[in-house]
Each structure stands twice: as C-alpha cells, then as structure tokens.
C-alpha positions in Angstrom: 126.0 56.1 83.9 128.9 54.9 86.4 130.5 58.3 85.3 127.3 60.2 86.0 127.1 58.8 89.5 130.1 58.9 90.7 130.3 62.8 89.5 127.0 62.8 91.5 128.2 61.4 94.5 131.5 63.7 94.6 129.1 66.8 93.9 126.9 65.6 96.8 130.1 65.0 99.3 131.4 68.2 98.3 128.3 70.4 98.7 127.9 68.0 102.3 131.1 69.4 103.7 130.5 72.8 102.5 127.6 73.0 104.8 129.6 71.4 107.5 132.1 73.7 107.0 130.1 77.0 107.3 128.2 75.1 110.2 131.5 75.0 112.6 132.8 77.7 110.7 134.7 78.7 114.3 136.0 75.0 114.1 136.9 75.0 110.5 139.3 78.0 110.7 141.2 77.1 113.9 141.8 73.9 112.2 142.9 74.9 109.3 145.0 77.5 111.1 146.8 74.7 113.5 147.2 73.2 109.7 149.4 75.7 108.8 151.3 77.0 111.5 152.6 73.0 111.9 153.1 73.5 107.8 155.2 76.2 107.7 156.9 75.7 110.8 158.4 71.8 110.3 157.4 70.7 106.5 158.1 74.2 104.3 161.5 75.1 105.7 163.0 71.8 105.2 161.2 70.9 102.0 161.6 73.9 100.0 165.4 74.1 100.6 165.7 70.0 99.5 163.4 70.9 96.5 165.6 73.7 95.4 168.8 72.6 96.0 167.6 69.3 94.2 166.9 70.7 91.2 170.1 73.0 91.1 172.2 69.8 91.7 170.9 67.8 88.3 171.2 71.3 86.4 174.9 71.5 87.7 175.8 67.3 87.3 175.6 65.7 90.1 173.6 62.2 88.1 176.9 62.6 85.9 179.1 62.5 89.0 177.6 59.2 90.3 177.3 57.5 87.1 181.0 58.7 85.4 182.9 59.4 88.8 181.3 57.1 91.3 180.5 54.1 88.7 177.1 54.1 90.2 173.8 54.1 88.6 173.4 57.8 89.1 169.5 58.3 88.6 168.6 55.3 91.3 170.9 56.2 93.4 170.0 60.1 93.3 166.3 59.7 93.7 166.6 57.4 96.4 169.1 59.4 98.6 166.9 62.9 98.0 163.7 61.4 98.4 165.2 60.1 101.8 166.2 63.7 103.0 163.1 65.5 101.9 160.8 62.8 102.8 157.5 61.5 101.0 156.2 62.7 98.5 159.2 63.9 97.3 159.8 60.5 95.4 157.6 61.3 92.8 158.8 64.6 92.4 162.6 63.6 91.8 161.2 60.5 89.2 158.9 63.2 87.2 161.8 65.5 87.1 164.8 63.3 85.6 162.2 61.7 83.2 161.2 65.5 82.2 164.3 66.1 81.5 166.0 62.9 79.4 167.8 61.1 82.2 165.4 58.0 82.9 162.8 56.4 79.9 159.1 56.0 80.8 160.0 52.0 81.5 162.4 53.4 84.7 160.0 56.0 85.9 156.8 53.8 86.2 159.8 51.5 88.5 160.9 54.3 90.3 157.5 55.4 91.3 157.2 51.7 93.1 159.5 52.1 95.2 160.8 55.8 96.4 158.3 56.3 99.3 161.0 57.1 102.0 160.5 58.7 105.3 162.7 61.4 106.3 164.8 60.1 108.9 164.8 63.4 110.6 160.4 62.8 111.4 160.7 59.0 112.3 164.2 59.8 115.0 162.5 62.9 116.3 158.5 63.0 116.3 158.1 59.2 116.2 160.6 58.5 118.7 158.8 61.1 121.0 155.8 59.1 120.9 157.6 55.3 120.5 159.8 56.8 123.3 162.2 53.7 122.3 165.2 54.1 120.8 165.7 50.5 119.7 161.8 50.2 118.1 162.1 53.4 116.6 165.1 52.1 115.0 163.4 48.5 114.1 160.8 50.2 112.5 163.1 53.1 110.4 165.2 50.2 108.9 161.6 47.7 108.3 160.4 50.9 106.1 163.8 51.3 104.6 164.4 47.2 103.5 161.0 47.4 102.9 161.2 49.9 99.6 165.0 48.4 99.2 163.5 45.0 98.5 160.7 46.5 96.0 163.4 48.0 94.0 164.8 45.3 93.6 162.2 42.5 93.2 160.2 45.2 90.8 163.3 45.5 88.7 162.3 45.5 84.9 163.7 42.7 83.0 164.1 44.6 80.0 165.1 48.6 80.2 166.7 50.1 77.6 170.6 51.6 78.4 170.2 55.4 79.3 172.6 58.0 77.7 172.9 60.7 79.8 171.9 63.9 77.9 174.3 66.7 77.4 175.2 68.5 80.6 174.9 72.0 79.1 175.0 74.5 82.4 172.4 77.2 82.4 173.1 80.8 83.9 172.6 80.1 87.7 169.8 83.3 87.6 167.6 80.8 85.4 168.1 77.7 87.3 167.4 79.0 90.4 164.5 81.0 89.5 163.1 77.5 87.6 163.9 75.7 91.5 162.1 78.1 93.2 158.9 77.6 90.6 158.9 74.2 90.5 159.4 73.9 94.2 156.9 76.5 95.3 154.6 74.6 92.9 154.7 71.1 94.4 154.7 72.7 98.2 151.1 74.5 97.4 150.1 71.0 96.4 150.9 69.1 99.3 149.8 72.6 101.4 146.1 72.1 100.2 145.7 68.6 99.6 146.8 68.2 103.3 144.7 70.9 105.1 141.6 69.2 102.8 142.2 65.6 103.5 142.7 67.3 107.2 139.7 69.4 107.3 138.0 65.9 106.1 139.3 63.8 108.8 139.0 66.3 111.6 134.7 67.3 110.5 134.4 63.3 110.9 135.9 62.8 113.7 134.2 65.9 115.3 130.5 64.4 114.5 131.6 60.6 115.2 131.6 58.9 118.2 134.1 55.9 117.3 136.4 53.6 119.3 140.1 53.8 119.5 141.2 51.8 117.5 138.7 53.1 114.7 139.1 56.9 115.2 142.8 56.4 114.7 142.8 54.3 111.3 140.2 56.7 110.3 142.7 59.7 111.0 145.5 57.6 109.1 143.7 57.2 106.3 143.2 60.5 105.6 146.0 61.8 106.7 149.4 59.5 107.6 150.8 62.6 109.8 147.8 62.9 111.7 147.1 59.1 112.3 150.9 58.7 113.1 150.5 61.1 116.2 146.9 60.2 117.2 148.7 56.1 117.8 149.3 57.6 121.5 145.7 56.4 122.5 147.0 52.7 121.2 149.0 50.3 124.2 151.1 48.5 124.1 153.9 49.8 121.8 154.9 47.6 119.8 150.8 47.3 118.1 151.5 50.8 117.9 154.4 50.6 115.9 152.8 48.5 113.7 149.9 51.4 113.4 152.8 53.7 112.7 154.4 51.6 110.0 151.0 51.1 107.9 150.5 54.4 107.9 153.9 55.3 106.7 154.4 53.1 104.5 151.2 52.9 102.8 151.0 57.1 102.6 147.4 57.7 103.7 144.7 59.9 100.8 146.7 62.9 101.6 149.8 61.6 100.0 148.0 59.6 96.5 146.6 62.6 96.0 149.8 64.6 96.4 151.4 62.0 94.4 148.2 62.2 91.6 148.6 65.7 91.3 152.6 65.8 90.5 152.4 63.0 87.6 149.5 64.9 86.3 149.9 65.7 82.2 153.4 62.5 82.6 153.9 59.3 81.4 154.4 57.5 84.8 151.6 55.9 86.0 149.6 56.0 89.0 148.7 53.1 90.1 152.5 52.3 90.1 152.7 54.2 93.2 149.4 52.4 94.5 150.9 49.1 94.1 154.3 49.8 95.3 152.4 50.9 98.7 150.4 47.7 98.9 153.7 45.1 98.4 156.2 47.7 100.0 153.8 47.4 103.4 154.0 43.6 103.1 157.5 43.9 103.1 158.1 46.6 105.5 156.1 44.5 107.5 158.1 41.1 106.6 160.6 42.8 108.0 159.4 44.1 111.1 158.6 41.4 112.7 161.7 39.8 111.4 163.6 42.6 113.1 161.9 42.4 115.9 162.2 39.0 116.5 166.0 38.7 116.4 166.3 42.4 118.1 163.4 43.3 119.9 
C-alpha cells in the first residue's frame, strides 16, 4: 500500500511537471539552453579530462606507485586527490571504480563514500570568491569543507578492515584503456547533465510560480541544485551569513548531486545511505571548523 501511494504521488508530480513544461514551453526551453551552455562551457571540459585521465592512471599503475614507492595508502590518497581536483560527484565514481577493479573491498568502499565529497578548488576560489568578494572568508570556507571531510575520514574509520592486496598490474592495450575510459567518462557526464537539467528545471518552475521571501527562495534553489543555490546567495547579506549558506549547500550537495551519486552507485555493493549520512555529519564538522577558523582568523 505504501509503495503504491508513493508510486501514485510520483506519477501525479511528473504529470503536473509535464503540464507546466508544456504551458511554459518557451520559458522552459530557454532555461534548458542556458544550463546546457553553462554545462558545456564550465563543467564538461574539465570533468571529462579528469575522468578519462583518472581511469588511465589506475590502469597504468598510479595506485601501485603511491603504495609501493611513496609508502602511502594508495587507494585513499588517490580518491581524495582525484575527487578534490575533479569536484563532486567524482568521489563516488572513483570509489566504485576502485571497487570494480578489485583495489578495495566492500567495507572500504562504503567507508570512502562517506567523506570523498570535496569541492573543486577552482570553483571555490573562482566562482565562490567572486560572490563573497573576500579572499580570507573564501579560504576559511574551503578549508572548513576540507577539514570537515577529513575529520569524517578519521572518526569514521572501520574498526575491522581487511588487508587489501593490490591486484597484479597488467598493462592493457592503450587504445582499449582509452576507449573504456572515454565510455565510462561520457556515461557519468551524461547522467550528471541529465540529472542537473531535470532538477534545475523543477527549481525554475517552482520559483516562477511561487512568491517566496529571499531566504526560502535561496534555500529552495540550493535544495534542488547546489550551484544554483550558491549563486542565488548574492541576495543574502552580510557576507558571513552568505558564506554559511554556501558552505551548507556545497557540503550537503543538493538533490541533484544525491541523485547523481545514486545513479553512479547503481548495481554496486556501495550503499547510498553512507553518502547521505556522510553529508549530514560532514556538514556539522564543516560548520564547526568554519566558526572556529572565523573566530581566530576572521
């Protein structure tokens, strides 16, 4: 009964959304075109390159180099580094990729997914800094997010972890590795694009019909899409409060990011719930560091 009610609710919501899209077809099409232009100009070029190169680096022994030569925990170091430079939701992609290739087990994969939600530094020190117009405040925000996730990494460590033996490195044919890397990158990026367009469209239609005060308006946008929410914080003042909203939007991820993660983790042994609770506790840690750093450095 509960499942049928949920199914009916989703069906009615989608039907209503479709009708609103038809009624506002010109407005909707312009919204999709605007987001598509933003996606292909800003997100696609950098993400595509990072996704392709990350797959090739695994195939050609980067994790073995970290582990055997630098004596680091190669898998954790790799996921943190690559998700940091790629931005979200790349942490889930890299974690699933390591699990599929046998570098980590199910326990480690469910551990990694809780804290590998790092913002791209270029996004923070570029777009976010242009909004806050305060380099120090932007730096405090970035390191609060970084320390929040790393704290989650430390405090959420599994009590029992199997010793992982790296699989024998077999160098694949380069053309085959490249084709596989491109296919996997495009698959993830198409999912990211489609999910972002869908939730951006919902937010656009809702704010078009609802007359909301500033704070609920900003929260609604950030709830559906973190990027949209971040840019709408320009309506909020002072900058310190604005930074708190931006931190929460980035750390929590927005519904669009959560759906992207669920899509990436589909048909795997990695549980989405671990990502969800990781975002809750990661946000609490990040807010703690934000207030602490602001007290001493602000």
